[in-house]
Structures are given as C-alpha cells and as structure tokens.
C-alpha positions in Angstrom: 29.7 105.2 117.5 33.2 104.0 117.1 33.3 105.3 113.8 33.7 109.1 115.3 36.5 108.5 117.4 40.2 107.6 116.7 41.6 104.4 118.8 43.4 106.9 121.3 39.7 108.0 122.2 39.9 111.6 120.2 36.8 112.5 118.2 37.5 112.5 114.3 34.1 115.3 113.9 31.3 116.4 115.2 28.4 114.5 113.8 26.0 116.6 111.9 22.8 114.4 112.8 21.3 115.0 116.3 21.1 111.4 117.4 24.5 110.5 116.6 25.6 113.9 118.0 23.9 113.2 121.4 25.4 109.8 121.5 28.9 111.3 121.1 28.1 114.4 123.6 27.2 111.3 125.9 30.1 109.9 125.5 32.6 113.1 126.1 30.3 113.8 129.2 31.8 110.4 130.9 35.2 112.5 131.2 32.9 114.3 133.9 31.7 113.5 137.8 28.4 113.5 138.8 27.5 116.3 141.4 30.8 118.1 140.5 31.1 121.6 139.5 33.7 122.6 137.2 34.8 126.2 135.9 34.9 126.8 132.2 38.9 126.2 132.3 38.3 122.7 133.6 35.8 121.6 131.0 37.5 123.0 128.6 40.7 120.8 129.5 38.2 117.7 130.1 36.7 118.5 126.3 40.3 119.3 124.7 41.1 115.4 125.4 38.6 114.6 123.0 38.4 117.4 120.3 40.0 120.9 119.8 37.1 123.0 119.4 36.0 123.2 123.1 33.6 126.2 122.6 31.5 124.1 119.9 31.2 121.0 122.1 30.6 122.8 125.2 27.8 124.7 123.2 26.5 121.7 121.9 26.5 119.8 125.3 24.5 122.9 126.8 22.0 122.8 123.7 21.4 119.2 124.4 21.3 119.6 128.2 24.1 117.4 129.0 25.6 120.2 131.0 24.2 122.9 132.9 25.8 126.5 132.9 25.3 129.2 135.7 26.0 132.8 135.1 29.3 132.7 136.5 30.3 130.2 133.9 30.4 127.3 136.2 29.1 123.6 134.8 27.9 120.5 135.8 26.3 117.2 134.4 22.3 117.9 134.0 
C-alpha cells in the first residue's frame, strides 16, 4: 500500500484494482472520526489532505460503503 502514498501522506494515484482501491480508501477513512457526521465541505477538506480529486474519492468511498451519505449531503463512516 505504501506505493500509493508519498512520504507526506498524499495519494500518488487512485488504484484501478478494487482490492487495492479499497485499502487506499480505508487508509483515507482514518481521517474521519467514528460516529461524527460531516457536511460535504468538511469531507472535502479531509480528503484534500490526501488527493485533490475530492469528488472521485468521495464517490469511491460511498461506492465501497466506507462512507454513508444522506439526502442533505451529510456523511459519516459506515
């Protein structure tokens, strides 16, 4: 997994293979606190510490059921 992150913790690229992608997304999820609900702006701020394409990472985290989103664009860890 270290091959996907620079020494400063930023993501070099989003892996294509699902298993590796999930591992990377789970690493990013460590930036979120369990039980805390985040507005989309805060989610983007957390994700941007790892990668500039916050929308793609956010979508992948929803797709792989790492984050849950409600109709008001509030997110939390699954």
